C-alpha positions in Angstrom: -112.7 76.5 -77.7 -111.3 73.4 -76.2 -112.9 70.0 -76.9 -113.4 68.1 -73.7 -117.3 68.8 -73.5 -120.2 69.1 -75.8 -119.3 72.5 -76.7 -116.2 74.6 -76.4 -116.6 77.2 -78.6 -118.9 79.7 -76.7 -119.2 83.2 -75.2 -117.2 82.2 -72.0 -113.8 80.9 -71.4 -113.4 77.0 -71.8 -115.3 75.1 -69.1 -118.1 73.1 -68.9 -120.7 72.8 -72.0 -122.0 76.4 -72.8 -124.3 75.6 -75.7 -125.9 72.2 -75.0 -127.7 71.2 -71.7 -125.5 68.4 -69.9 -128.9 66.5 -69.0 -129.3 66.2 -72.9 -126.0 64.6 -73.6 -126.1 62.4 -70.4 -129.6 61.2 -71.4 -128.6 60.6 -75.1 -125.8 58.2 -73.8 -128.0 56.8 -71.3 -130.4 55.7 -74.4 -127.7 54.6 -76.2 -125.8 52.5 -73.7 -129.2 50.6 -73.4 -130.0 50.2 -76.8 -126.5 48.9 -77.3 -126.9 46.1 -74.3 -130.1 45.0 -76.0 -128.3 44.4 -79.3 -125.8 42.4 -77.6 -128.1 40.4 -75.5 -130.1 39.5 -78.9 -126.6 38.3 -80.3 -125.9 36.2 -77.2 -129.5 34.8 -77.2 -130.2 36.1 -73.8 -134.0 36.8 -74.2 -134.6 38.2 -70.9 -131.9 40.7 -71.2 -132.8 41.8 -74.7 -136.7 42.2 -73.5 -135.4 44.3 -70.4 -133.0 46.7 -72.0 -135.2 47.0 -75.3 -137.8 48.3 -72.8 -135.3 50.6 -70.9 -134.1 52.2 -74.3 -137.8 52.9 -75.4 -138.6 54.4 -72.1 -135.6 56.5 -72.0 -136.1 57.7 -75.8 -139.7 58.8 -75.0 -138.5 60.8 -72.1 -135.8 62.3 -73.9 -138.1 63.8 -76.9 -140.7 65.0 -74.1 -138.0 66.7 -72.3 -135.8 68.1 -75.0 -137.7 68.5 -78.3 -139.0 71.8 -79.3 -142.0 71.2 -81.8 -142.4 74.6 -82.6 -138.7 75.3 -83.5 -138.2 71.8 -84.9 -135.1 71.3 -82.7 -133.7 69.9 -79.5 -133.3 72.1 -76.6 -131.2 75.0 -77.2 -130.7 74.3 -81.1 -126.9 74.0 -80.8 -125.1 71.8 -83.3 -124.3 69.3 -80.6 -128.0 69.3 -79.3 -129.3 68.5 -82.8 -126.6 66.1 -84.1 -126.8 63.7 -81.1 -130.4 62.7 -81.5 -130.2 62.5 -85.5 -127.0 60.0 -85.2 -128.5 58.0 -82.3 -131.8 57.8 -84.1 -133.6 59.3 -81.0 -135.3 61.9 -83.5 -138.6 60.8 -84.8 -138.4 60.2 -88.3 -140.9 62.7 -89.0 -138.9 65.5 -87.2 -135.5 64.3 -88.7 -135.6 66.9 -91.8 -136.3 69.9 -89.7 -133.7 68.8 -87.0 -131.2 68.2 -89.7 -132.0 71.9 -91.1 -131.4 73.4 -87.9 -128.0 72.1 -87.8 -127.4 73.4 -91.4 -128.8 76.6 -90.7 -126.9 77.5 -87.3 -123.6 76.1 -89.0 -124.3 78.6 -92.1 -125.3 81.5 -89.9 -121.9 81.4 -88.2 -119.9 81.6 -91.7 -119.5 77.8 -91.6 -118.0 77.6 -88.1 -118.5 74.8 -85.8 -119.6 75.1 -82.3 -119.1 71.4 -81.0 -116.2 70.2 -79.2 -114.9 66.6 -78.4 -118.3 64.7 -77.6 -120.4 66.9 -79.9 -118.2 67.1 -83.0 -118.1 63.7 -84.2 -121.9 63.7 -84.2 -122.0 66.8 -86.1 -119.9 65.3 -88.9 -121.8 62.1 -88.8 -125.2 63.7 -88.6 -124.5 66.0 -91.8 -122.6 63.0 -93.5 -125.7 60.9 -93.0 -128.0 63.7 -94.2 -126.1 63.7 -97.4 -124.4 67.2 -96.6 -120.9 66.4 -96.8 -120.6 69.6 -98.8 -121.1 71.3 -95.6 -118.4 69.5 -93.9 -115.9 70.5 -96.7 -117.0 74.1 -96.2 -116.5 73.7 -92.4 -112.9 72.2 -92.7 -111.8 74.0 -95.8 -110.9 77.4 -94.0 -108.4 78.7 -91.6 -110.1 82.0 -90.3 -112.3 80.1 -87.7 -111.5 77.7 -84.7 -110.8 74.1 -86.1 -108.2 72.2 -88.2 -106.9 74.9 -90.6 -107.0 77.4 -87.7 -104.7 75.1 -86.0 -102.4 74.9 -88.9 -102.3 78.5 -89.3 -101.1 79.0 -85.7 -98.1 76.7 -86.6 -99.5 73.5 -85.2 -97.8 70.4 -86.4 -99.9 67.9 -84.3 -103.4 67.6 -83.2 -104.1 70.4 -80.4 -106.4 70.0 -77.6 -108.1 73.2 -78.3 -110.0 74.2 -81.5 -107.9 77.6 -81.3 -104.5 76.0 -80.6 -104.2 78.3 -77.7 -100.8 77.7 -75.9 -102.3 77.0 -72.6 -103.8 73.7 -73.7 -101.9 70.6 -75.0 -100.2 71.1 -78.5 -100.0 67.2 -79.1 -103.5 65.6 -78.2 -105.5 62.7 -79.2 -108.8 64.6 -79.2 -111.0 66.2 -82.2 -109.4 63.6 -84.6 -112.8 62.3 -85.7 -112.6 63.9 -89.3 -110.4 60.9 -90.1 -113.5 58.8 -90.1 -114.9 61.0 -92.6 -112.1 60.7 -94.9 -112.4 57.1 -95.3 -116.2 56.5 -94.5 -117.5 59.3 -96.8 -115.0 60.9 -99.2 -113.5 57.3 -100.1 -116.9 56.1 -99.3 -115.7 52.6 -97.8 -118.4 51.3 -95.6 -119.2 48.4 -93.7 -122.5 46.8 -94.9 -124.5 46.0 -91.8 -125.5 43.0 -93.5 -122.3 41.5 -93.9 -120.5 42.3 -90.7 -116.5 42.4 -90.5 -116.7 43.8 -94.4 -118.0 40.6 -95.5 -120.3 42.9 -97.4 -119.0 46.2 -98.6 -120.4 49.6 -99.6 -118.6 51.8 -101.5 -120.4 55.4 -101.6 -118.3 58.4 -102.4 -119.1 62.0 -101.2 -117.9 64.2 -104.4 -118.1 67.8 -102.6 -116.2 71.3 -103.0 -113.4 71.7 -105.3 -112.0 68.4 -104.4 -110.6 66.6 -108.2 -109.6 63.3 -106.7 -109.7 61.0 -103.6 -108.0 58.0 -103.2 -108.4 55.6 -99.9 -107.9 52.2 -98.8 -108.6 49.8 -95.8 -107.0 46.7 -94.9 -109.9 44.3 -93.9 -109.6 40.9 -92.6 -110.6 39.7 -96.2 -107.6 42.1 -97.9 -107.7 45.5 -99.0 -110.5 47.5 -100.1 -109.8 50.5 -102.3 -111.8 53.5 -103.7 -110.4 56.0 -106.0 -112.2 58.8 -107.6 -111.3 61.7 -109.9 -113.5 64.3 -111.7 -112.6 66.2 -114.7 -115.0 68.7 -116.2 -118.4 66.9 -115.5 -117.2 63.5 -115.7 -116.6 61.1 -112.6 -114.3 58.3 -112.8 -114.7 55.9 -109.9 -112.3 52.8 -109.5 -113.0 50.0 -107.0 -111.3 47.0 -105.5 -113.3 44.3 -103.5 -111.2 41.6 -102.0 -111.8 37.9 -102.4 -114.7 36.1 -101.0 -116.7 39.4 -100.6 -119.4 41.5 -102.1 -120.0 45.1 -102.5 -122.5 47.6 -103.4 -121.2 50.6 -105.2 -123.0 54.0 -105.3 -122.0 56.2 -108.4 -123.0 59.7 -108.0 -124.5 60.9 -111.4 -126.5 63.6 -112.9 -130.1 62.3 -113.2 -130.3 63.7 -116.9 -126.9 62.2 -117.6 -126.4 58.8 -119.5 -126.2 55.7 -117.5 -122.8 55.2 -115.9 -120.3 53.2 -117.9 -119.1 50.1 -115.9 -116.1 48.0 -116.5 -115.1 44.8 -114.6 -111.4 43.6 -114.2 -109.4 41.0 -112.8 -111.5 38.4 -110.8 -115.2 37.8 -110.4 -116.8 40.3 -112.7 -120.1 39.8 -111.7 -122.0 43.5 -111.7 -125.6 43.9 -111.4 -127.4 47.3 -111.7 -129.6 48.1 -108.7 -131.2 51.3 -110.2 -131.1 55.1 -109.3 -131.3 56.1 -105.5 -130.5 59.3 -104.1 -128.8 60.9 -106.7 -126.6 57.7 -107.6 -126.6 54.9 -109.6 -126.1 51.7 -107.6 -124.6 48.5 -108.6 -124.1 45.1 -107.0 -120.6 43.5 -107.4 -118.6 40.6 -106.9 -114.8 40.6 -105.8 -112.4 42.2 -108.4 -111.2 45.5 -109.8 -114.0 47.7 -111.3 -114.1 51.2 -112.9 -117.3 53.2 -113.3 -117.8 56.4 -115.3 -120.7 58.9 -115.1 -122.0 62.3 -115.8 -122.0 64.9 -112.9 
């Protein structure tokens, strides 16, 4: 149940990964490292290196899918949460296979009573795969309990800091730096504060909150180099109110969750550059392009 490897919640005592083949994890990171080098070379204007590492990444990706993808089952290798989540997040999975691979993750988590099996390496990718697949509702269910190994279980065992093991076992560290990836989900997904790749360094901002579980409100802020970005939402009955603050000299795209049958969200600009443009509906949200300033949106859920 420790978190040092790919999986530490398995049938055997803590040790090496039990549910995910080590070569799968190693090959995936070999691909990702090659991809990062290719992108770095492109930014530095080193064309030869970009070509070299782009070709290497493509070769590793092809070999990875040939070796580990199980077309009949629609999953990777053993079908563990880690084995399926890493290819989704690292973009190793073929676009045609992504839906089935994500469904394999969801099915495994649900079959275990909303329990996780991923450890320190795999857990972050489990969170990202579910969140990017619009399944933050499942992340909420995994973590909103104390009966199975996880954060709630650690608290139920008297932990006052993050422990090394999911089960807070006394044989392991009681004050550890591992397994803290849930914080990324709090800011990036619950509050919905994201950096738009089209404007690095939060020059362009995306606000896309996940309204899940029985949560009635979320408030978060990030102090970017341009100023503080804020996102706060509250729901009462079937009405969602989302308040957003975008710092000076930046722009934002806001995704407002809304019922397809509901009225078009109300949008109010405040203090500052009140530019506000509708971008239409997509993936269960109404989207708006905004300039710097403070805004409030209301929609029907």
